[in-house]
N, C-alpha and C positions, 0 to 999 in steps of 0.2 A: 363424554362417560360411560363405561357399561360396568355394572354391578352383578356381580354376580351373589343372587342372595341363596342362602338355602332354608330351605321349609319342612319346617316339621314333620318327621316319618311317621308320628302317632299321638300322640296326644299336640295338643293344639299351644297347651302351655310352655310348648318348648320353641314357640315362635320368641325372637330376641326382638326388646326391642327400638334394637338401630336398624332391624329389617322392619319392622313393619314402617319406621320413619320413613328407609327410603324406597318402600314400594308406592307410598303416598305422592313422597316429593319428585320420584319419576316422569318423563314426558308418558314413558309408554311402557306395558311388562311385555318380556317375552314369554308364553305361557306354554309348556310340554301337553297339556290340555285347558282350555279353557274353562269347559264346565267343572273340572276336579278342583282348579286355582278359582274361582268363584266362589266357591263355597268358602275358601280362604278368605280370602278379600272381602267377602261380606261378614263372616267375623268379627274381623276386626277391624271393619268399616273405612275400606279402602276402596274408591273408588276412582283409580286412574286404568286410563283404557287397557284392555291386552291385545295382543294378537300372538296366534296361535306360531308354535316354534318346534316340531318335532322332530323325528329320525327321518320322517319321510319328506323333507321339505327344507332343511337344513342348508344342504347345499344347494339349491337354488335360492335361498334367503337370503343367505351370507352377503352377497356385496350390496345390496338393499341396503340392511341394515348397517351397514359399513359406512354407508353412502349418506344414513340418517344420522350418524353419530360424528358423522366429518361435518354434517351442517349445524354441532353444535346442539343435538338431540339429547339428552340422558335417558338410557336406557337401563331396564332392569331383566336380567333372567334366571326365571325358576323353572325347577322341575314340578314333576306332581309330588318327591316328598324327598327331602334331602337335599343332597349338594349338588348342583348340576354341573355337569362333566361326569361326575363319576358314575359312570355304568348310564348315565342317560345325557343327553344334548348337550352339548355348548362347548366341549373341544374347538370343534371349529372355525365358531364366532371369535372362543379368545384367540386363537392363532391367528385368525384373520385380523383383529385389534393388534397384537402384537406386529404382525407384520405391518401395519397402517399407521404405527407410532399412536395411535388411540388409548388411554389408560384405561387399564380393569383393574377393580378393586373385586377380589372374592371375600365375601365376610364371613365372618366365623359360622358355626351351626351348625344344625343336627346332619351327622353324615352315620347310618345304619351301622358298618362295618365296626366303628370304633366301640362302643357300647358290649360288642356282639365278643369282638377279641381280647378285651376286659375282662367279662363275664366268664369266658372259658374257660380260668386259669390256666391256659397257654402261655408259654413263652412269649412277652411281647415287646421286647429288645431288638428284637429283629423280625419284620415280616415281609410278607409280599401279597401283592391284591391281584388275583384274578380277575374278579368279576363270573360274570357267568360265564362257562367254558362253553366249546365248539359244542353244537349241536349234531352234530355229524360229521362233516371233513372236518380233519385235525385232532379230533376227541382222542385218540386212544395216542395218540403222541404227546399228548398233551398230560394225560395220565400218566405218561411214562418220564417223562422229563417231573410230575411232582414225584412220584418216586423217589427221585434222589436230591430234590431242595430240604435243603439242610434249616429254613427258615421256616416259621410259621408261616400258615398259606390261608388266604380270606376267598370263601367264594360264595357267589349271591344264585340262590336255586327257586326254581319255583315249586309249588308244592305237587304239581302234575311229575316233577323229576325228580324230587328229592329222594323217596328210595330208589328210582335205578341209580341217581349216581352215585350215593352212598354203598350199594351192592358194588359198583365199578371200581369204586375207589379202594374198601377192602378187597376187590380179586386184583388192583393194580398195587396197591400200597402195600398191603398187609393188614386182615383181617383186627390184630392187634396193636395197631396206629391209633395214638389217643388222639381224640377230636370233640367236636362239641357244637351243636346245630342250637341254632337262636331263633323263636319265630315271632313276630306281633310284636317288633321291638318299641317300647313306650306307650302300647298300647295293653285294652284292659289285658288282655288275655296271653299280656307276655309270657313267655316258657324258658327255659334253657337246659338242655338234656347232654349232658357229659358222659363219658363212657371212650371206647374202642370205636371202631367203625363197625367190627361186627357188633355189639351191644345195640350201637344206634340204626344197624338195618333191624335187627331184629326188633326195639324199640320200635320203630315209623311201620312194619308187619304188621305190630299188634296195634299200632296208633294212625288213625286213617291224618297223613300231612295236610295241615289249613295253615293258610297267612302266608306270612311274605317269609321266607329262611334267608340264614347266613350260617355258612358252615365255616367253623376253623378247623384247621387238620394239623394237627402236628410236626413237626421238621423230621427228616430221617436223621437216627443217633447216627453218631462217627463208631 
């Protein structure tokens, strides 16, 4: 059995009882960064051994992990924060398990974009998750497609590219397109700023972006 276990995106109290129990009972934990996850495990008195499983080694590691699962081990997969495979390593392993008839259980839990979407005040009955946008190749093509998208769009961004991305979105989608930016979700300095793309560009020109960001962009209107 492979357990996909979400971990808090900020406040450690967001960890579920089931997640703690699972991490204590499995044979081994696959962690995106063992140094980051060791803080979490220590907080909840979890002593299960960890193995590094990140985007730089997951292609090479999948076959070995599948072999261990077939051998009867139970393994949990965690990322640094949130739900694995959502803009984090995990998809390749889950796909390999599905192809090899290995049962997978994904526990419900923290995912940064859900509170950001709800907090935005923008329509959330239909939305599309874009994750991190292309940094170079394909970036303008993506912006052109987003300009035509009618559903609310969700984008993850680093603080170093927030202002650049908002500026480019305003150019491609129009400065009057409604949007919302949430940062540091579930942490002490959590903040959501709403307005048009033009207003958000102005805000983050005056206030240096800090923390982890989720952008919510309104869809094109008919």
